[in-house]
N, C-alpha and C positions, 0 to 999 in steps of 0.2 A: 358701567361701561368698562372699567378696569377688569372686572371679572370676565366679560366677554372676550376682551383682548387676550387675557391670560389663557382662557379656554381655547381660543383659536391658535394661540402660540403653542400650547401643549399638543393640540391635535396635529398641527403642522410638523412639529418636532417628531411626534410619534410616526407620522406617515413617512417622513424622510428617513428615519432610522429603519422602519420596516422595509421600505423599498431598497435601502442600501444592503440590508441583510439578504434580501432575495438576490441582488446582484452579486454580493460577496459569496454567497453559497455556490453560484455557478463558477465564480473565479476559483474558489477553493477546490471544487470538483476538477477544474482544468489543471490546477497544480498537482493534484493527486494523479490524474491521468498522465501528466508529463513525468512524474516520478516513476510510475509503473513502467513507462516506455524506456526511461533512462536505466532503470533496474534491469529490464530485459536486455537492453543493449550491453550493459556491463557484463551480464552473465555470458553473453556471446563473445565479447571482446576480451575480457580478463578472466573469465572462468566463473563457474557457478558458486564455488566456495567464497571467492572474493566478493561477488555481488551480494550474496546472502549475508555476508558479514557486514559489508559497508552499509546496506540499507536496514540493518537490524537495530532496533532500540536496544539499549544496554540490557533490558529485561525481557527481550523478545522470546517468544515461545513458538516452536513449530510442531505440528502434529504429523508424524510420518509412520508408515508401516502399521496400519490398523489402529493401534492404540499407544504408540510410542511418542512421548512428549520430550522434546529437547529444549532445554531452557538456557538462555543467555547467548550473547554474541559469539564467544569463544567456542562454546559447545556446538553451536550451529555451524561455525566454520569447520571445526573438526569433523563433524558428521559429513558435510559435503566434500571435504578433502579426501576422506577415506572411501566414501560411498559412490561418488559420481565424478570420478576423474575423467572418464571417457564418455561423457554425456553432454547433450545440449538440451536446452529447454526454451520453448517459446510460449507466450501467453498473451491473451487480449482481455482487457477488462470490458465486459459487456454491460456492467452496471456499476455506478459509483454514487454513493450518498455520503453526506457529512452531517455532523451534529449541528445543532442550532448555533453553538458558539464557534464553530469552525476549527475546533482543536482535535477532533477525531473524525475519521472517515473509514469507509469500508468499500471494498471492491469485490466483485466476483466475475468469473468468466471461464473460458476454456483454456486448457494448457495441453501441450504435447511435449513429452520427453522422448528423446532418441538416445538410446544407451547402447554403446558398443561393448559386446561381451568379449571375454578372453579369446574366444575362437574366431573373432572378427565379424560375427554376425551382428546385425542391428535389431534391436527391439524397440517398438514404439508403444508408449503408454499415453493414453489420453484421459482427460477427466475435467472436473470442475474445481477451480481454486476459490478460496475465500481469504482475503487479507484484511486485517484491521490496521489502519494507519494512525499514528499519533504525531501531531505537530510538535516539533522540538523548540527549545529556547532560541535557537538560531533561525527559526522559521522554516527549516527543512522538514521533510516528512520521513519518518522511519516506521517500519512495521513493528507491531507488538504481537501480532498473531498471524501465522501463515499456515 
């Protein structure tokens, strides 16, 4: 009888943990979505360089201009400060998924850059972005790849 009770207890605990993980996964996806939208809003309100700096993990990497990799928060901020002072960007995550333990996530979707050239004309660039997010010690999310 003790073995049956122990087995039932084990199965019950397993089912509770499994169902919580499923619910938590959706909660984590929602956290990442909110982070994406806050990131986009900061880029609009405070500037692209500041937003990409703020949401970057210390060891973040971005891929730009075909095969150029920029590593680290400071270098990312410098890149955007020099490169896109007269630009705006908007994006929407069309897909979000997270790791089983909820510490990593990734998003992808569409972006649109609007860049004002020196002569005053505007250029629009559209495409697909892919961002990898890492949960920080303070439970915030920072990107490690963009």
